[in-house]
DRENPA-3360 file (N, C-alpha, C; in nm, 2 decimals, always signed):
BEGIN
1 = LCFIEHMY = -0.64/+19.93/+0.12/-0.75/+19.86/+0.13/-0.87/+19.91/+0.02 ~ -0.89/+20.06/-0.01/-0.94/+20.10/-0.05/-0.94/+20.07/-0.23 ~ -0.82/+20.03/-0.27/-0.82/+19.97/-0.42/-0.88/+19.84/-0.43 ~ -0.90/+19.76/-0.31/-0.97/+19.63/-0.32/-1.12/+19.65/-0.35 ~ -1.15/+19.76/-0.26/-1.31/+19.75/-0.22/-1.30/+19.93/-0.19 ~ -1.40/+19.99/-0.28/-1.39/+20.14/-0.25/-1.43/+20.21/-0.10 ~ -1.53/+20.12/-0.04/-1.61/+20.15/+0.09/-1.49/+20.14/+0.20 ~ -1.39/+20.07/+0.17/-1.28/+20.04/+0.26/-1.20/+20.18/+0.30;
9 = QYSLESFV = -1.26/+20.28/+0.34/-1.20/+20.42/+0.38/-1.22/+20.46/+0.52 ~ -1.12/+20.51/+0.57/-1.12/+20.54/+0.71/-1.09/+20.67/+0.75 ~ -1.16/+20.72/+0.83/-1.14/+20.88/+0.88/-1.03/+20.90/+1.00 ~ -0.95/+21.00/+1.01/-0.90/+21.02/+1.13/-0.98/+21.05/+1.26 ~ -1.08/+21.09/+1.23/-1.19/+21.14/+1.33/-1.23/+20.98/+1.41 ~ -1.25/+20.89/+1.30/-1.31/+20.77/+1.36/-1.17/+20.71/+1.42 ~ -1.05/+20.70/+1.38/-0.91/+20.63/+1.41/-0.91/+20.72/+1.56 ~ -0.91/+20.81/+1.60/-0.90/+20.93/+1.72/-0.99/+20.85/+1.84;
17 = TFLYKAID = -1.12/+20.82/+1.79/-1.23/+20.77/+1.88/-1.18/+20.65/+1.92 ~ -1.14/+20.55/+1.82/-1.11/+20.41/+1.90/-0.97/+20.43/+1.94 ~ -0.89/+20.52/+1.93/-0.76/+20.52/+2.01/-0.80/+20.53/+2.16 ~ -0.89/+20.67/+2.16/-0.92/+20.68/+2.32/-0.99/+20.57/+2.37 ~ -1.05/+20.47/+2.31/-1.12/+20.38/+2.38/-1.03/+20.27/+2.42 ~ -0.92/+20.25/+2.31/-0.85/+20.14/+2.34/-0.72/+20.21/+2.49 ~ -0.73/+20.35/+2.50/-0.66/+20.40/+2.61/-0.73/+20.37/+2.74 ~ -0.89/+20.38/+2.73/-0.96/+20.35/+2.85/-0.97/+20.21/+2.89;
25 = RTEPCEDL = -0.96/+20.17/+2.79/-0.99/+19.99/+2.81/-0.83/+19.93/+2.87 ~ -0.73/+19.98/+2.85/-0.60/+19.92/+2.91/-0.58/+19.91/+3.03 ~ -0.54/+19.83/+3.09/-0.52/+19.79/+3.24/-0.44/+19.90/+3.34 ~ -0.47/+19.97/+3.43/-0.38/+20.07/+3.48/-0.24/+20.01/+3.52 ~ -0.14/+20.05/+3.57/-0.02/+20.00/+3.59/+0.08/+20.10/+3.62 ~ +0.14/+20.10/+3.74/+0.22/+20.24/+3.80/+0.34/+20.23/+3.72 ~ +0.41/+20.10/+3.69/+0.51/+20.10/+3.60/+0.50/+20.17/+3.47 ~ +0.58/+20.28/+3.44/+0.56/+20.33/+3.29/+0.57/+20.24/+3.19;
33 = AQRSVLLI = +0.70/+20.17/+3.20/+0.75/+20.08/+3.08/+0.64/+19.97/+3.05 ~ +0.61/+19.93/+3.17/+0.45/+19.82/+3.16/+0.33/+19.87/+3.11 ~ +0.34/+19.99/+3.15/+0.22/+20.07/+3.11/+0.21/+20.10/+2.94 ~ +0.32/+20.15/+2.87/+0.34/+20.15/+2.75/+0.33/+20.02/+2.70 ~ +0.38/+19.91/+2.73/+0.38/+19.78/+2.63/+0.21/+19.73/+2.66 ~ +0.16/+19.76/+2.76/+0.00/+19.73/+2.77/-0.06/+19.82/+2.68 ~ -0.03/+19.96/+2.65/-0.13/+20.06/+2.58/-0.06/+20.01/+2.42 ~ +0.05/+19.98/+2.37/+0.06/+19.97/+2.28/-0.02/+19.86/+2.21;
41 = AMIRMTIF = -0.02/+19.73/+2.30/-0.08/+19.60/+2.26/-0.23/+19.60/+2.23 ~ -0.30/+19.71/+2.32/-0.45/+19.73/+2.33/-0.47/+19.80/+2.22 ~ -0.39/+19.91/+2.19/-0.46/+20.01/+2.07/-0.41/+19.92/+1.93 ~ -0.32/+19.85/+1.93/-0.28/+19.77/+1.81/-0.43/+19.69/+1.77 ~ -0.47/+19.60/+1.87/-0.56/+19.52/+1.89/-0.71/+19.57/+1.83 ~ -0.73/+19.67/+1.93/-0.85/+19.75/+1.93/-0.84/+19.84/+1.75 ~ -0.77/+19.87/+1.74/-0.76/+19.95/+1.59/-0.80/+19.82/+1.45 ~ -0.70/+19.71/+1.50/-0.71/+19.60/+1.40/-0.87/+19.55/+1.39;
49 = RWVNRGLF = -0.94/+19.52/+1.50/-1.06/+19.47/+1.53/-1.14/+19.57/+1.47 ~ -1.14/+19.67/+1.46/-1.22/+19.77/+1.39/-1.23/+19.78/+1.25 ~ -1.09/+19.77/+1.21/-1.10/+19.75/+1.07/-1.16/+19.60/+1.02 ~ -1.11/+19.54/+1.07/-1.12/+19.39/+1.03/-1.27/+19.34/+1.04 ~ -1.36/+19.39/+1.12/-1.50/+19.36/+1.14/-1.56/+19.44/+1.03 ~ -1.52/+19.51/+0.93/-1.56/+19.64/+0.85/-1.54/+19.54/+0.69 ~ -1.46/+19.44/+0.68/-1.40/+19.36/+0.59/-1.48/+19.25/+0.54 ~ -1.52/+19.22/+0.42/-1.58/+19.10/+0.35/-1.48/+19.00/+0.41;
57 = ESHKLIFC = -1.52/+18.88/+0.45/-1.45/+18.76/+0.47/-1.35/+18.73/+0.38 ~ -1.38/+18.74/+0.25/-1.26/+18.73/+0.16/-1.15/+18.81/+0.14 ~ -1.15/+18.91/+0.21/-1.05/+19.02/+0.21/-0.99/+19.03/+0.37 ~ -1.01/+18.93/+0.48/-0.96/+18.98/+0.58/-0.84/+18.92/+0.56 ~ -0.80/+18.77/+0.53/-0.65/+18.74/+0.49/-0.56/+18.81/+0.41 ~ -0.63/+18.89/+0.33/-0.53/+19.01/+0.24/-0.50/+19.11/+0.34 ~ -0.56/+19.15/+0.40/-0.53/+19.26/+0.52/-0.44/+19.22/+0.62 ~ -0.46/+19.08/+0.65/-0.37/+19.00/+0.77/-0.22/+19.03/+0.70;
65 = AMLTFKLF = -0.23/+18.96/+0.54/-0.10/+18.95/+0.49/-0.02/+19.07/+0.45 ~ -0.08/+19.17/+0.42/-0.07/+19.32/+0.42/+0.04/+19.33/+0.52 ~ -0.04/+19.37/+0.65/+0.04/+19.39/+0.74/+0.15/+19.33/+0.79 ~ +0.16/+19.19/+0.77/+0.28/+19.09/+0.82/+0.37/+19.11/+0.71 ~ +0.34/+19.13/+0.59/+0.46/+19.16/+0.49/+0.51/+19.30/+0.51 ~ +0.45/+19.39/+0.54/+0.52/+19.52/+0.57/+0.58/+19.50/+0.70 ~ +0.58/+19.43/+0.80/+0.66/+19.42/+0.92/+0.77/+19.33/+0.87 ~ +0.75/+19.25/+0.79/+0.86/+19.14/+0.74/+0.97/+19.24/+0.64;
73 = QLGRLKGD = +0.93/+19.32/+0.57/+1.01/+19.39/+0.52/+1.07/+19.49/+0.57 ~ +1.01/+19.52/+0.69/+1.08/+19.63/+0.81/+1.17/+19.57/+0.89 ~ +1.16/+19.43/+0.88/+1.26/+19.34/+0.99/+1.22/+19.35/+1.10 ~ +1.06/+19.39/+1.15/+1.01/+19.39/+1.28/+0.95/+19.26/+1.33 ~ +0.97/+19.16/+1.22/+0.92/+18.99/+1.26/+1.07/+18.95/+1.32 ~ +1.18/+19.01/+1.30/+1.30/+18.93/+1.33/+1.34/+18.95/+1.48 ~ +1.36/+18.86/+1.52/+1.39/+18.82/+1.69/+1.29/+18.75/+1.77 ~ +1.18/+18.75/+1.68/+1.04/+18.68/+1.77/+1.09/+18.50/+1.74;
81 = DTTDEEYS = +1.02/+18.44/+1.85/+1.09/+18.32/+1.85/+1.06/+18.22/+1.76 ~ +0.93/+18.25/+1.65/+0.90/+18.18/+1.58/+0.96/+18.17/+1.45 ~ +1.04/+18.27/+1.43/+1.10/+18.28/+1.28/+1.22/+18.33/+1.29 ~ +1.33/+18.29/+1.23/+1.46/+18.38/+1.22/+1.50/+18.41/+1.07 ~ +1.38/+18.42/+0.97/+1.40/+18.44/+0.85/+1.43/+18.58/+0.81 ~ +1.52/+18.62/+0.71/+1.54/+18.76/+0.67/+1.47/+18.77/+0.53 ~ +1.43/+18.92/+0.52/+1.34/+18.94/+0.41/+1.46/+18.92/+0.30 ~ +1.35/+18.87/+0.17/+1.42/+18.87/+0.05/+1.34/+18.91/-0.07;
89 = FPYFNYLL = +1.38/+19.01/-0.13/+1.31/+19.07/-0.21/+1.27/+18.98/-0.33 ~ +1.37/+18.92/-0.38/+1.37/+18.80/-0.50/+1.24/+18.69/-0.44 ~ +1.26/+18.65/-0.32/+1.18/+18.56/-0.28/+1.00/+18.62/-0.25 ~ +0.98/+18.74/-0.21/+0.86/+18.81/-0.18/+0.80/+18.81/-0.34 ~ +0.90/+18.86/-0.44/+0.84/+18.88/-0.56/+0.78/+18.77/-0.63 ~ +0.85/+18.65/-0.62/+0.80/+18.52/-0.66/+0.68/+18.49/-0.60 ~ +0.65/+18.49/-0.45/+0.54/+18.49/-0.44/+0.42/+18.53/-0.46 ~ +0.44/+18.66/-0.47/+0.34/+18.77/-0.54/+0.31/+18.74/-0.69;
97 = RAPLVIGT = +0.40/+18.73/-0.76/+0.38/+18.74/-0.93/+0.35/+18.59/-0.96 ~ +0.45/+18.48/-0.90/+0.46/+18.36/-0.97/+0.49/+18.33/-1.11 ~ +0.60/+18.39/-1.12/+0.66/+18.40/-1.29/+0.68/+18.25/-1.30 ~ +0.67/+18.22/-1.44/+0.73/+18.07/-1.48/+0.80/+18.05/-1.57 ~ +0.89/+17.96/-1.64/+0.93/+17.93/-1.77/+0.84/+17.84/-1.86 ~ +0.81/+17.90/-1.99/+0.71/+17.82/-2.07/+0.80/+17.79/-2.18 ~ +0.73/+17.71/-2.25/+0.79/+17.63/-2.38/+0.91/+17.52/-2.33 ~ +0.90/+17.48/-2.22/+1.01/+17.37/-2.17/+0.91/+17.24/-2.15;
105 = ENPLSDWL = +0.99/+17.12/-2.18/+0.92/+17.00/-2.18/+0.89/+16.93/-2.01 ~ +0.78/+16.89/-1.99/+0.76/+16.89/-1.85/+0.79/+16.74/-1.84 ~ +0.89/+16.66/-1.78/+0.96/+16.51/-1.74/+0.86/+16.46/-1.63 ~ +0.80/+16.52/-1.57/+0.68/+16.45/-1.44/+0.54/+16.48/-1.50 ~ +0.52/+16.49/-1.60/+0.37/+16.51/-1.67/+0.28/+16.42/-1.63 ~ +0.34/+16.31/-1.60/+0.22/+16.18/-1.54/+0.15/+16.23/-1.41 ~ +0.21/+16.34/-1.35/+0.16/+16.37/-1.21/+0.16/+16.52/-1.19 ~ +0.25/+16.60/-1.24/+0.25/+16.74/-1.22/+0.21/+16.83/-1.34;
113 = PNKCWGLV = +0.09/+16.92/-1.32/+0.08/+16.99/-1.43/+0.21/+17.08/-1.49 ~ +0.18/+17.11/-1.64/+0.28/+17.18/-1.70/+0.33/+17.30/-1.64 ~ +0.21/+17.38/-1.60/+0.25/+17.52/-1.55/+0.32/+17.51/-1.40 ~ +0.28/+17.41/-1.32/+0.36/+17.41/-1.19/+0.53/+17.35/-1.24 ~ +0.56/+17.26/-1.31/+0.67/+17.26/-1.38/+0.76/+17.37/-1.44 ~ +0.67/+17.45/-1.48/+0.74/+17.59/-1.53/+0.78/+17.67/-1.40 ~ +0.70/+17.69/-1.33/+0.70/+17.74/-1.19/+0.82/+17.70/-1.10 ~ +0.84/+17.60/-1.12/+0.95/+17.50/-1.04/+1.08/+17.56/-1.13;
121 = LKLTELEG = +1.09/+17.55/-1.26/+1.21/+17.57/-1.30/+1.23/+17.76/-1.29 ~ +1.14/+17.84/-1.27/+1.15/+17.95/-1.23/+1.23/+17.98/-1.11 ~ +1.14/+17.89/-0.99/+1.21/+17.90/-0.88/+1.37/+17.86/-0.86 ~ +1.40/+17.78/-0.94/+1.54/+17.72/-0.93/+1.65/+17.82/-0.96 ~ +1.59/+17.94/-1.04/+1.64/+18.03/-1.04/+1.69/+18.14/-0.94 ~ +1.63/+18.10/-0.82/+1.66/+18.18/-0.68/+1.74/+18.09/-0.62 ~ +1.87/+18.20/-0.52/+1.95/+18.13/-0.42/+1.88/+18.05/-0.33 ~ +1.93/+17.90/-0.33/+1.90/+17.83/-0.23/+1.78/+17.73/-0.27;
129 = FEQLGTNM = +1.73/+17.74/-0.40/+1.64/+17.65/-0.47/+1.70/+17.56/-0.61 ~ +1.82/+17.60/-0.61/+1.89/+17.57/-0.74/+1.87/+17.39/-0.79 ~ +1.89/+17.31/-0.70/+1.86/+17.20/-0.69/+1.71/+17.12/-0.70 ~ +1.63/+17.21/-0.67/+1.49/+17.14/-0.66/+1.44/+17.04/-0.78 ~ +1.45/+17.11/-0.89/+1.37/+17.05/-1.01/+1.44/+16.91/-1.04 ~ +1.61/+16.92/-1.01/+1.68/+16.80/-1.01/+1.65/+16.71/-0.93 ~ +1.61/+16.74/-0.81/+1.58/+16.66/-0.71/+1.43/+16.60/-0.73 ~ +1.36/+16.67/-0.78/+1.19/+16.63/-0.80/+1.22/+16.52/-0.93;
137 = EKDAPSRF = +1.29/+16.58/-1.04/+1.29/+16.47/-1.16/+1.38/+16.36/-1.16 ~ +1.47/+16.35/-1.10/+1.60/+16.24/-1.08/+1.59/+16.20/-0.94 ~ +1.61/+16.25/-0.84/+1.66/+16.20/-0.71/+1.54/+16.12/-0.63 ~ +1.40/+16.20/-0.63/+1.29/+16.15/-0.54/+1.17/+16.18/-0.62 ~ +1.14/+16.12/-0.75/+1.01/+16.17/-0.78/+0.89/+16.08/-0.76 ~ +0.92/+16.00/-0.68/+0.79/+15.93/-0.63/+0.78/+16.01/-0.47 ~ +0.90/+16.03/-0.43/+0.84/+16.11/-0.27/+0.80/+16.25/-0.29 ~ +0.85/+16.30/-0.41/+0.79/+16.41/-0.41/+0.63/+16.41/-0.45;
145 = KEWFNELT = +0.61/+16.31/-0.55/+0.47/+16.29/-0.62/+0.37/+16.28/-0.48 ~ +0.43/+16.18/-0.38/+0.34/+16.18/-0.26/+0.31/+16.29/-0.18 ~ +0.42/+16.36/-0.18/+0.39/+16.47/-0.12/+0.30/+16.58/-0.16 ~ +0.31/+16.58/-0.27/+0.21/+16.65/-0.38/+0.07/+16.63/-0.37 ~ +0.05/+16.48/-0.34/-0.08/+16.43/-0.35/-0.13/+16.43/-0.18 ~ -0.07/+16.47/-0.09/-0.12/+16.49/+0.03/-0.25/+16.59/+0.02 ~ -0.33/+16.58/+0.12/-0.44/+16.67/+0.14/-0.41/+16.81/+0.19 ~ -0.30/+16.84/+0.27/-0.28/+16.94/+0.35/-0.08/+16.92/+0.33;
153 = PESVKLPL = -0.05/+16.94/+0.21/+0.10/+16.97/+0.21/+0.16/+17.05/+0.27 ~ +0.10/+17.13/+0.32/+0.18/+17.25/+0.42/+0.22/+17.21/+0.54 ~ +0.16/+17.09/+0.57/+0.21/+17.06/+0.72/+0.27/+16.94/+0.73 ~ +0.31/+16.89/+0.59/+0.40/+16.78/+0.57/+0.51/+16.79/+0.52 ~ +0.63/+16.76/+0.60/+0.76/+16.75/+0.57/+0.81/+16.74/+0.42 ~ +0.88/+16.81/+0.35/+0.91/+16.80/+0.24/+1.01/+16.70/+0.21 ~ +1.03/+16.61/+0.12/+1.14/+16.50/+0.09/+1.30/+16.58/+0.08 ~ +1.37/+16.47/+0.11/+1.50/+16.50/+0.09/+1.56/+16.62/+0.22;
161 = DWKKLDSV = +1.65/+16.69/+0.15/+1.71/+16.80/+0.25/+1.60/+16.91/+0.25 ~ +1.48/+16.91/+0.18/+1.40/+17.04/+0.17/+1.30/+17.02/+0.29 ~ +1.33/+16.92/+0.37/+1.25/+16.92/+0.52/+1.32/+17.03/+0.58 ~ +1.42/+17.08/+0.58/+1.46/+17.17/+0.64/+1.38/+17.29/+0.65 ~ +1.30/+17.36/+0.52/+1.23/+17.45/+0.50/+1.11/+17.47/+0.61 ~ +1.09/+17.36/+0.68/+0.98/+17.38/+0.78/+1.03/+17.49/+0.89 ~ +1.18/+17.50/+0.90/+1.24/+17.59/+0.98/+1.24/+17.75/+0.92 ~ +1.23/+17.75/+0.81/+1.20/+17.87/+0.74/+1.08/+17.90/+0.66;
169 = PFQKLLVL = +0.96/+17.88/+0.75/+0.85/+17.88/+0.67/+0.81/+17.98/+0.55 ~ +0.86/+18.07/+0.56/+0.82/+18.15/+0.42/+0.89/+18.12/+0.30 ~ +0.99/+18.06/+0.31/+1.06/+17.96/+0.18/+0.99/+17.86/+0.17 ~ +0.92/+17.80/+0.27/+0.83/+17.66/+0.20/+0.71/+17.73/+0.15 ~ +0.70/+17.85/+0.15/+0.56/+17.89/+0.11/+0.57/+17.88/-0.08 ~ +0.71/+17.93/-0.10/+0.74/+17.93/-0.21/+0.73/+17.80/-0.28 ~ +0.77/+17.69/-0.26/+0.73/+17.58/-0.29/+0.59/+17.52/-0.28 ~ +0.50/+17.58/-0.21/+0.35/+17.54/-0.22/+0.30/+17.63/-0.34;
177 = RCLRPDRM = +0.36/+17.75/-0.35/+0.31/+17.85/-0.46/+0.33/+17.80/-0.58 ~ +0.45/+17.71/-0.62/+0.47/+17.62/-0.76/+0.39/+17.49/-0.77 ~ +0.42/+17.45/-0.66/+0.33/+17.29/-0.66/+0.19/+17.28/-0.63 ~ +0.15/+17.33/-0.52/+0.01/+17.33/-0.47/-0.06/+17.46/-0.44 ~ -0.03/+17.55/-0.55/-0.13/+17.67/-0.53/-0.26/+17.71/-0.46 ~ -0.32/+17.56/-0.48/-0.47/+17.58/-0.42/-0.45/+17.58/-0.26 ~ -0.33/+17.54/-0.20/-0.31/+17.55/-0.06/-0.29/+17.67/+0.00 ~ -0.25/+17.77/-0.06/-0.19/+17.87/-0.05/-0.26/+17.96/+0.09;
185 = CGAMADWI = -0.38/+17.97/+0.05/-0.49/+18.06/+0.16/-0.46/+18.00/+0.31 ~ -0.47/+17.86/+0.31/-0.44/+17.80/+0.44/-0.30/+17.80/+0.46 ~ -0.19/+17.80/+0.41/-0.08/+17.78/+0.44/-0.02/+17.95/+0.45 ~ -0.07/+18.04/+0.40/-0.04/+18.19/+0.42/-0.08/+18.19/+0.60 ~ -0.22/+18.18/+0.60/-0.27/+18.19/+0.73/-0.20/+18.13/+0.86 ~ -0.16/+18.03/+0.82/-0.04/+17.93/+0.91/+0.07/+18.03/+0.93 ~ +0.14/+18.06/+0.84/+0.24/+18.17/+0.85/+0.24/+18.27/+0.93 ~ +0.13/+18.33/+0.90/+0.09/+18.47/+0.98/+0.09/+18.41/+1.11;
193 = RGALPNGK = +0.01/+18.34/+1.14/+0.00/+18.29/+1.30/+0.13/+18.28/+1.38 ~ +0.22/+18.21/+1.29/+0.36/+18.19/+1.34/+0.46/+18.31/+1.34 ~ +0.44/+18.38/+1.22/+0.54/+18.49/+1.20/+0.52/+18.64/+1.28 ~ +0.40/+18.65/+1.28/+0.32/+18.78/+1.35/+0.32/+18.78/+1.49 ~ +0.37/+18.85/+1.57/+0.34/+18.85/+1.68/+0.22/+18.85/+1.77 ~ +0.19/+18.73/+1.87/+0.02/+18.72/+1.87/-0.03/+18.71/+1.73 ~ +0.03/+18.60/+1.65/-0.01/+18.61/+1.53/-0.20/+18.54/+1.52 ~ -0.16/+18.46/+1.61/-0.31/+18.38/+1.63/-0.45/+18.46/+1.65;
201 = DYMDCDGS = -0.37/+18.55/+1.75/-0.49/+18.67/+1.81/-0.54/+18.73/+1.68 ~ -0.45/+18.78/+1.59/-0.49/+18.87/+1.47/-0.56/+18.80/+1.35 ~ -0.51/+18.67/+1.33/-0.56/+18.58/+1.21/-0.68/+18.53/+1.23 ~ -0.74/+18.49/+1.35/-0.84/+18.43/+1.40/-0.92/+18.55/+1.47 ~ -0.92/+18.67/+1.45/-0.97/+18.77/+1.52/-1.13/+18.74/+1.52 ~ -1.23/+18.72/+1.62/-1.34/+18.70/+1.61/-1.40/+18.58/+1.55 ~ -1.30/+18.49/+1.53/-1.34/+18.34/+1.45/-1.41/+18.27/+1.54 ~ -1.40/+18.29/+1.68/-1.45/+18.20/+1.77/-1.60/+18.24/+1.85;
209 = SSFRQILQ = -1.59/+18.39/+1.81/-1.71/+18.45/+1.90/-1.84/+18.40/+1.80 ~ -1.93/+18.41/+1.84/-2.08/+18.43/+1.80/-2.12/+18.53/+1.75 ~ -2.22/+18.55/+1.65/-2.28/+18.67/+1.61/-2.32/+18.79/+1.71 ~ -2.40/+18.72/+1.80/-2.43/+18.79/+1.89/-2.33/+18.88/+2.00 ~ -2.22/+18.78/+2.02/-2.11/+18.85/+2.08/-2.04/+18.97/+2.02 ~ -2.01/+18.95/+1.88/-1.95/+19.02/+1.80/-2.05/+19.18/+1.79 ~ -2.18/+19.15/+1.80/-2.30/+19.26/+1.78/-2.29/+19.33/+1.91 ~ -2.28/+19.28/+2.00/-2.24/+19.33/+2.13/-2.10/+19.41/+2.14;
217 = NSFEDSTS = -2.01/+19.34/+2.09/-1.88/+19.44/+2.11/-1.89/+19.55/+2.02 ~ -1.94/+19.52/+1.89/-1.97/+19.66/+1.81/-2.07/+19.75/+1.87 ~ -2.15/+19.74/+1.93/-2.25/+19.81/+2.00/-2.17/+19.91/+2.11 ~ -2.10/+19.83/+2.16/-1.99/+19.90/+2.28/-1.91/+20.00/+2.23 ~ -1.87/+19.96/+2.11/-1.76/+20.04/+2.01/-1.87/+20.17/+1.95 ~ -1.97/+20.19/+1.95/-2.05/+20.24/+1.86/-2.10/+20.38/+1.96 ~ -2.13/+20.50/+1.88/-2.17/+20.61/+1.97/-2.33/+20.64/+1.90 ~ -2.38/+20.75/+1.98/-2.55/+20.75/+1.94/-2.53/+20.84/+1.82;
225 = TTPIFFIL = -2.40/+20.89/+1.76/-2.43/+20.95/+1.64/-2.38/+20.91/+1.52 ~ -2.34/+20.78/+1.52/-2.29/+20.69/+1.44/-2.38/+20.59/+1.44 ~ -2.44/+20.58/+1.27/-2.50/+20.44/+1.28/-2.44/+20.32/+1.25 ~ -2.50/+20.19/+1.25/-2.43/+20.09/+1.26/-2.47/+20.01/+1.11 ~ -2.38/+19.98/+1.01/-2.44/+19.93/+0.91/-2.41/+19.75/+0.89 ~ -2.51/+19.72/+0.83/-2.49/+19.57/+0.84/-2.51/+19.55/+0.69 ~ -2.37/+19.48/+0.64/-2.37/+19.45/+0.49/-2.41/+19.29/+0.49 ~ -2.49/+19.23/+0.41/-2.52/+19.12/+0.45/-2.52/+19.02/+0.31;
233 = SPGADPVK = -2.51/+18.89/+0.35/-2.51/+18.76/+0.24/-2.64/+18.74/+0.22 ~ -2.66/+18.67/+0.13/-2.80/+18.64/+0.11/-2.86/+18.53/+0.20 ~ -2.95/+18.55/+0.26/-3.02/+18.47/+0.36/-3.01/+18.53/+0.50 ~ -2.90/+18.61/+0.53/-2.82/+18.64/+0.67/-2.97/+18.74/+0.70 ~ -3.00/+18.74/+0.83/-3.07/+18.84/+0.89/-3.06/+18.88/+1.03 ~ -3.01/+19.01/+1.05/-2.96/+19.03/+1.18/-3.09/+19.09/+1.29 ~ -3.19/+19.10/+1.22/-3.31/+19.17/+1.30/-3.33/+19.11/+1.43 ~ -3.36/+18.97/+1.44/-3.41/+18.91/+1.58/-3.26/+18.94/+1.66;
241 = EVEAMGKS = -3.14/+18.94/+1.60/-3.05/+18.97/+1.71/-3.03/+19.09/+1.78 ~ -3.05/+19.17/+1.69/-3.07/+19.32/+1.70/-3.16/+19.33/+1.83 ~ -3.28/+19.31/+1.79/-3.39/+19.33/+1.89/-3.38/+19.25/+2.02 ~ -3.31/+19.15/+2.02/-3.29/+19.10/+2.16/-3.19/+19.13/+2.21 ~ -3.08/+19.17/+2.17/-2.98/+19.29/+2.25/-3.08/+19.39/+2.31 ~ -3.13/+19.49/+2.24/-3.20/+19.59/+2.25/-3.30/+19.56/+2.36 ~ -3.37/+19.45/+2.37/-3.45/+19.40/+2.50/-3.38/+19.38/+2.61 ~ -3.25/+19.33/+2.61/-3.18/+19.31/+2.72/-3.12/+19.47/+2.77;
249 = LMNLKLGG = -3.10/+19.54/+2.70/-3.04/+19.68/+2.72/-3.12/+19.77/+2.78 ~ -3.23/+19.77/+2.70/-3.33/+19.89/+2.75/-3.48/+19.86/+2.70 ~ -3.49/+19.72/+2.74/-3.64/+19.69/+2.70/-3.71/+19.75/+2.59 ~ -3.65/+19.74/+2.48/-3.67/+19.76/+2.35/-3.82/+19.70/+2.30 ~ -3.92/+19.79/+2.25/-4.03/+19.76/+2.21/-4.06/+19.83/+2.10 ~ -4.12/+19.74/+1.97/-4.14/+19.80/+1.86/-4.26/+19.86/+1.86 ~ -4.26/+20.00/+1.82/-4.37/+20.09/+1.82/-4.38/+20.19/+1.95 ~ -4.28/+20.12/+2.04/-4.26/+20.23/+2.16/-4.13/+20.31/+2.16;
257 = NYWNVAMG = -4.04/+20.22/+2.15/-3.89/+20.32/+2.16/-3.78/+20.22/+2.07 ~ -3.87/+20.16/+1.95/-3.79/+20.09/+1.84/-3.87/+20.11/+1.73 ~ -3.80/+20.15/+1.62/-3.89/+20.17/+1.50/-3.81/+20.09/+1.37 ~ -3.90/+19.99/+1.29/-3.83/+19.95/+1.18/-3.89/+19.97/+1.06 ~ -3.82/+20.01/+0.97/-3.89/+20.03/+0.83/-3.79/+19.97/+0.72 ~ -3.87/+19.92/+0.64/-3.82/+19.83/+0.50/-3.81/+19.96/+0.39 ~ -3.73/+19.99/+0.38/-3.72/+20.10/+0.26/-3.78/+20.05/+0.13 ~ -3.83/+20.15/+0.05/-3.89/+20.12/-0.08/-3.95/+20.25/-0.13;
265 = QGQDVVAM = -4.05/+20.21/-0.22/-4.09/+20.34/-0.30/-4.22/+20.42/-0.15 ~ -4.14/+20.55/-0.18/-4.24/+20.63/-0.05/-4.22/+20.60/+0.07 ~ -4.13/+20.49/+0.12/-4.07/+20.49/+0.27/-3.96/+20.60/+0.31 ~ -3.92/+20.66/+0.23/-3.83/+20.75/+0.25/-3.90/+20.88/+0.36 ~ -3.99/+20.93/+0.34/-4.11/+20.97/+0.41/-4.12/+20.93/+0.55 ~ -4.15/+20.82/+0.56/-4.16/+20.74/+0.68/-4.04/+20.72/+0.76 ~ -3.92/+20.69/+0.67/-3.79/+20.67/+0.73/-3.74/+20.82/+0.83 ~ -3.76/+20.92/+0.75/-3.71/+21.04/+0.78/-3.81/+21.11/+0.92;
273 = AKLDIGHR = -3.91/+21.03/+0.92/-4.02/+21.07/+1.03/-3.98/+21.00/+1.15 ~ -3.94/+20.85/+1.14/-3.90/+20.76/+1.24/-3.74/+20.85/+1.30 ~ -3.65/+20.87/+1.20/-3.53/+20.91/+1.23/-3.54/+21.05/+1.32 ~ -3.62/+21.12/+1.29/-3.64/+21.26/+1.35/-3.70/+21.23/+1.49 ~ -3.80/+21.12/+1.52/-3.85/+21.05/+1.65/-3.73/+21.02/+1.73 ~ -3.65/+20.92/+1.69/-3.55/+20.86/+1.74/-3.45/+20.96/+1.78 ~ -3.43/+21.09/+1.72/-3.31/+21.17/+1.73/-3.35/+21.24/+1.88 ~ -3.49/+21.28/+1.86/-3.57/+21.37/+1.97/-3.57/+21.29/+2.12;
281 = EGHWVMLQ = -3.61/+21.17/+2.09/-3.66/+21.09/+2.21/-3.54/+20.98/+2.24 ~ -3.45/+20.96/+2.15/-3.38/+20.86/+2.21/-3.38/+20.70/+2.14 ~ -3.46/+20.68/+2.05/-3.50/+20.59/+2.04/-3.44/+20.52/+1.93 ~ -3.44/+20.36/+1.95/-3.36/+20.28/+1.82/-3.44/+20.28/+1.67 ~ -3.38/+20.31/+1.55/-3.44/+20.33/+1.44/-3.36/+20.22/+1.36 ~ -3.42/+20.11/+1.26/-3.34/+20.04/+1.21/-3.41/+20.06/+1.04 ~ -3.33/+20.08/+0.95/-3.37/+20.07/+0.82/-3.32/+19.96/+0.75 ~ -3.42/+19.90/+0.67/-3.40/+19.80/+0.59/-3.38/+19.80/+0.43;
289 = NIH = -3.30/+19.73/+0.38/-3.31/+19.75/+0.23/-3.27/+19.88/+0.18 ~ -3.13/+19.95/+0.23/-3.13/+20.09/+0.20/-3.04/+20.11/+0.09 ~ -3.00/+19.98/+0.03/-2.90/+20.00/-0.12/-2.94/+20.05/-0.21;
% end
């Protein structure tokens, strides 16, 4: 992850902290085997949620995909009721790199972009997809065009015998990759939900939670010695929610047990003074615009 964004770095100390939190939250059980299952599930979700909450929205799908691909490569998805697919490096390589054949005439140029046809020709070089180009060009071009024009083709069966790809959804991703690459994010998310054990819980982590719920959970995960950082998009302002939570928890009062400093020229002295008070008295201190 640190290659995607340099701030995505995690210490062993933080990992151990959340590991112990997960152990404390796990439901007690007298049966050792069941206790182990519960511990593994809670530790996985706790660590995942900790990392996931610190990611930009545009990177969360990448994180989920990385985990799922790794498990797929190790054969750890095999045996799940939702998939019986075997990992294939040529398939995986095609999905990631999308190689194409160039310099060939596109017989379906009235509705299919030339680049997509080049991707189709390259896909026909892989085992199991040899007839895709012929089927599209000669056997059922109108049916493929209809599928191509669907708003959500990932949820629609492919024409002819290619409808069988619904039972091997990773292979269907390859067809989407070459024909409708604009739908890959949604299709990838659907594949993760089906392929990863309890995939919906991971893929939609915090998706249905309000900001206040996420803030409350993050506060419960925090400690008095570790600050909480808010990385904001334009127009976002968490101050009211933070203050509302503080009032409900400890009767937070500005100027009493809570200090809010907007950073700027000369405000570093003020901020350090408030941090010193907060450290000695147990107050909350919010520093804004610290970038």
